[in-house]
C-alpha positions as a Markdown table, in Angstrom:
| # | Residue | x | y | z |
|---|---|---|---|---|
| 1 | Met | -12.6 | -4.0 | 14.7 |
| 2 | Asn | -10.1 | -5.2 | 17.4 |
| 3 | His | -7.2 | -4.7 | 14.9 |
| 4 | Ile | -8.3 | -1.1 | 14.2 |
| 5 | Phe | -8.3 | -0.3 | 17.9 |
| 6 | Ile | -4.9 | -1.9 | 18.4 |
| 7 | Phe | -3.6 | -0.1 | 15.4 |
| 8 | Phe | -4.8 | 3.3 | 16.7 |
| 9 | Val | -3.5 | 2.6 | 20.3 |
| 10 | Phe | 0.0 | 1.8 | 18.8 |
| 11 | Leu | -0.3 | 4.8 | 16.5 |
| 12 | Ser | -1.1 | 7.2 | 19.4 |
| 13 | Leu | 1.7 | 5.8 | 21.6 |
| 14 | Gln | 4.1 | 6.1 | 18.7 |
| 15 | His | 3.0 | 9.7 | 18.1 |
| 16 | Lys | 3.6 | 10.6 | 21.7 |
| 17 | Val | 7.2 | 9.4 | 21.5 |
| 18 | Ile | 7.7 | 11.1 | 18.1 |
| 19 | Ala | 6.3 | 14.4 | 19.4 |
| 20 | Gln | 9.1 | 14.6 | 21.9 |
| 21 | Arg | 11.7 | 14.5 | 19.1 |
| 22 | Glu | 9.9 | 16.0 | 16.1 |
| 23 | Ile | 6.5 | 15.9 | 14.5 |
| 24 | Glu | 6.3 | 12.9 | 12.1 |
| 25 | Val | 3.3 | 11.6 | 10.2 |
| 26 | Thr | 2.7 | 8.0 | 9.3 |
| 27 | Lys | 2.2 | 7.9 | 5.5 |
| 28 | Ile | 1.0 | 4.7 | 3.8 |
| 29 | Phe | 1.0 | 4.4 | 0.0 |
| 30 | Ile | -1.3 | 1.6 | -1.3 |
| 31 | Val | -1.3 | 0.4 | -4.9 |
| 32 | Arg | -2.6 | -2.6 | -6.7 |
| 33 | His | 0.0 | -4.9 | -8.3 |
| 34 | Ala | 0.8 | -4.0 | -11.9 |
| 35 | Glu | -0.7 | -5.7 | -15.0 |
| 36 | Lys | -0.3 | -9.4 | -14.9 |
| 37 | Glu | -0.2 | -12.4 | -17.2 |
| 38 | Ser | -2.9 | -15.1 | -16.7 |
| 39 | Gly | -2.6 | -18.2 | -14.6 |
| 40 | Gln | -2.4 | -19.4 | -11.0 |
| 41 | Asp | 0.4 | -17.1 | -9.8 |
| 42 | Pro | 1.4 | -15.1 | -12.8 |
| 43 | Leu | 4.3 | -12.8 | -13.5 |
| 44 | Leu | 3.8 | -9.2 | -14.8 |
| 45 | Thr | 3.3 | -8.4 | -18.4 |
| 46 | Asn | 5.6 | -6.1 | -20.3 |
| 47 | Ser | 3.1 | -3.3 | -19.4 |
| 48 | Gly | 3.2 | -4.4 | -15.8 |
| 49 | Asn | 7.0 | -4.2 | -15.7 |
| 50 | Ile | 6.9 | -0.7 | -17.2 |
| 51 | Arg | 4.3 | 0.3 | -14.5 |
| 52 | Ala | 6.5 | -1.1 | -11.8 |
| 53 | Gly | 9.3 | 1.2 | -13.1 |
| 54 | Asp | 6.9 | 4.1 | -13.1 |
| 55 | Leu | 6.0 | 3.3 | -9.5 |
| 56 | Met | 9.6 | 3.4 | -8.6 |
| 57 | Arg | 10.2 | 6.8 | -10.3 |
| 58 | His | 7.0 | 8.2 | -8.7 |
| 59 | Leu | 7.9 | 7.1 | -5.2 |
| 60 | Gln | 11.7 | 7.2 | -5.2 |
| 61 | Tyr | 11.9 | 10.5 | -3.1 |
| 62 | Glu | 9.1 | 9.6 | -0.7 |
| 63 | Ser | 11.4 | 8.1 | 2.0 |
| 64 | Ile | 9.7 | 4.8 | 2.0 |
| 65 | Lys | 11.1 | 2.6 | 4.8 |
| 66 | Lys | 9.4 | -0.7 | 4.1 |
| 67 | Ile | 7.3 | -2.4 | 1.4 |
| 68 | Tyr | 4.6 | -4.8 | 2.2 |
| 69 | Val | 3.8 | -7.4 | -0.5 |
| 70 | Ser | 1.5 | -10.5 | -0.5 |
| 71 | Gln | 2.5 | -14.1 | -1.1 |
| 72 | Tyr | 1.8 | -13.6 | -4.8 |
| 73 | Arg | 4.6 | -13.0 | -7.4 |
| 74 | Arg | 2.7 | -10.1 | -9.1 |
| 75 | Thr | 2.9 | -8.0 | -5.9 |
| 76 | Gln | 6.5 | -8.9 | -5.3 |
| 77 | Asn | 7.4 | -8.1 | -9.0 |
| 78 | Thr | 5.6 | -4.8 | -8.7 |
| 79 | Ala | 7.8 | -3.9 | -5.8 |
| 80 | Asp | 11.1 | -5.1 | -7.3 |
| 81 | Ser | 12.2 | -1.9 | -9.0 |
| 82 | Leu | 11.7 | 0.2 | -5.9 |
| 83 | Arg | 13.1 | -2.5 | -3.5 |
| 84 | Leu | 16.2 | -3.0 | -5.6 |
| 85 | Gln | 17.0 | 0.6 | -6.6 |
| 86 | Leu | 16.5 | 2.1 | -3.1 |
| 87 | Lys | 17.4 | -1.0 | -1.0 |
| 88 | Ile | 14.1 | -1.0 | 0.8 |
| 89 | Asp | 13.2 | -4.0 | 3.1 |
| 90 | Thr | 10.2 | -6.0 | 2.1 |
| 91 | Val | 7.7 | -7.7 | 4.4 |
| 92 | His | 5.5 | -10.6 | 3.0 |
| 93 | Tyr | 2.0 | -10.8 | 4.4 |
| 94 | Ile | -0.7 | -13.3 | 3.6 |
| 95 | Ala | -3.4 | -11.7 | 1.4 |
| 96 | Asp | -6.9 | -12.2 | 3.0 |
| 97 | Thr | -10.1 | -10.4 | 2.5 |
| 98 | Leu | -10.3 | -9.2 | 6.1 |
| 99 | Cys | -6.7 | -7.9 | 5.8 |
| 100 | Asn | -5.9 | -9.0 | 9.4 |
| 101 | Tyr | -2.5 | -10.5 | 8.4 |
| 102 | Leu | -1.4 | -7.2 | 6.9 |
| 103 | Val | -2.4 | -5.1 | 9.9 |
| 104 | Asp | -0.7 | -7.7 | 12.2 |
| 105 | Ala | 2.5 | -7.4 | 10.1 |
| 106 | Ile | 2.5 | -3.6 | 10.3 |
| 107 | Ile | 2.0 | -3.8 | 14.1 |
| 108 | Glu | 4.7 | -6.5 | 14.5 |
| 109 | His | 7.3 | -4.5 | 12.5 |
| 110 | Lys | 6.5 | -1.3 | 14.4 |
| 111 | Asp | 6.1 | 0.8 | 11.2 |
| 112 | Phe | 4.1 | 3.6 | 12.8 |
| 113 | Gly | 5.5 | 7.1 | 12.3 |
| 114 | Lys | 7.1 | 5.8 | 9.1 |
| 115 | Thr | 6.4 | 5.9 | 5.4 |
| 116 | Ile | 5.5 | 2.5 | 3.9 |
| 117 | Leu | 4.2 | 1.1 | 0.7 |
| 118 | Ile | 1.6 | -1.7 | 0.5 |
| 119 | Ile | 1.2 | -3.5 | -2.8 |
| 120 | Ala | -2.2 | -5.3 | -2.8 |
| 121 | His | -5.0 | -6.8 | -4.9 |
| 122 | Ser | -8.2 | -5.3 | -6.4 |
| 123 | Asn | -10.3 | -7.3 | -4.0 |
| 124 | Thr | -8.3 | -6.3 | -0.8 |
| 125 | Met | -7.5 | -2.7 | -1.4 |
| 126 | Pro | -10.8 | -1.2 | -0.2 |
| 127 | Gln | -10.7 | -3.3 | 3.0 |
| 128 | Ile | -7.1 | -2.3 | 3.6 |
| 129 | Ile | -8.1 | 1.4 | 3.3 |
| 130 | Arg | -10.9 | 0.9 | 5.8 |
| 131 | Lys | -8.7 | -1.1 | 8.2 |
| 132 | Leu | -6.2 | 1.7 | 8.2 |
| 133 | Gly | -8.9 | 4.1 | 9.5 |
| 134 | Val | -10.7 | 5.5 | 6.4 |
| 135 | Leu | -14.0 | 4.0 | 7.6 |
| 136 | Asp | -16.2 | 5.8 | 5.0 |
| 137 | Tyr | -14.3 | 4.3 | 2.0 |
| 138 | Pro | -16.9 | 2.4 | -0.2 |
| 139 | Tyr | -17.2 | -1.4 | -0.3 |
| 140 | Gly | -16.6 | -3.4 | -3.5 |
| 141 | Asp | -13.5 | -4.4 | -5.4 |
| 142 | Ile | -11.3 | -2.1 | -7.5 |
| 143 | Ala | -12.1 | -2.6 | -11.2 |
| 144 | Asn | -10.1 | -5.6 | -12.6 |
| 145 | Asn | -8.5 | -3.5 | -15.3 |
| 146 | Lys | -7.6 | -0.5 | -13.1 |
| 147 | Tyr | -3.9 | -0.4 | -12.3 |
| 148 | Asp | -3.0 | 3.3 | -12.0 |
| 149 | Asn | -4.5 | 4.3 | -8.6 |
| 150 | Leu | -2.1 | 5.4 | -5.9 |
| 151 | Phe | -3.9 | 5.8 | -2.6 |
| 152 | Ile | -2.2 | 7.7 | 0.3 |
| 153 | Val | -3.4 | 7.3 | 3.9 |
| 154 | Thr | -1.9 | 9.8 | 6.3 |
| 155 | Tyr | -2.6 | 10.3 | 10.0 |
| 156 | Lys | -2.7 | 13.7 | 11.7 |
| 157 | Lys | -4.0 | 14.0 | 15.3 |
| 158 | Gly | -5.1 | 10.4 | 15.3 |
| 159 | Lys | -7.3 | 10.8 | 12.2 |
| 160 | Ala | -6.8 | 9.0 | 8.9 |
| 161 | Lys | -7.0 | 11.0 | 5.7 |
| 162 | Leu | -7.2 | 9.5 | 2.2 |
| 163 | Lys | -5.9 | 11.0 | -1.0 |
| 164 | Leu | -6.1 | 9.4 | -4.5 |
| 165 | Met | -3.4 | 10.0 | -7.1 |
| 166 | Lys | -2.6 | 8.4 | -10.4 |
| 167 | Tyr | 0.8 | 7.1 | -11.6 |
| 168 | Gly | 2.2 | 5.6 | -14.8 |
| 169 | Ser | 0.1 | 5.3 | -18.0 |
| 170 | Arg | -3.6 | 5.4 | -17.7 |
| 171 | Ser | -5.5 | 2.1 | -17.1 |
| 172 | Ala | -7.2 | 0.6 | -20.2 |
| 173 | Ile | -10.7 | 1.6 | -18.9 |
| 174 | Glu | -9.7 | 5.3 | -18.6 |
| 175 | Ala | -7.8 | 5.3 | -21.9 |
| 176 | Met | -11.0 | 4.3 | -23.8 |
| 177 | His | -13.0 | 7.3 | -22.4 |
């Protein structure tokens, strides 16, 4: 809870400075890593590499300033197309179920008033969304075979707003229905 308070204090201070220049909104894109092989710290599958390219094409004009990836190769590989094509800086954070390390990294890098991308995991995405101020987002993991969700958290007047979009090919669970 302390991290949320600090996040909003920094956010409000940042918005006061920004308001003097021009109105700017913090926008945070959150996706799960793309499809992965099996094993301890796997690489992406062919489908995962295609999805990473789809993510790049979907977000290439969004003015992303920084990409946050965990210590696992699957998140880093998902970011590679976007990072390399658009020359975007990457910040590594330690994936934890409380998501404190991620919030600390965002605060440390002063990425308020900017557009950033977080590439996370099915078991951390709901907590990340709540940590970023969408307190009514439901608990529970994202389905293990769901890779096409693109969550967008924006802030206006100090309030977090969540939007869900899809990108790339449909996840296997949706393709069957």
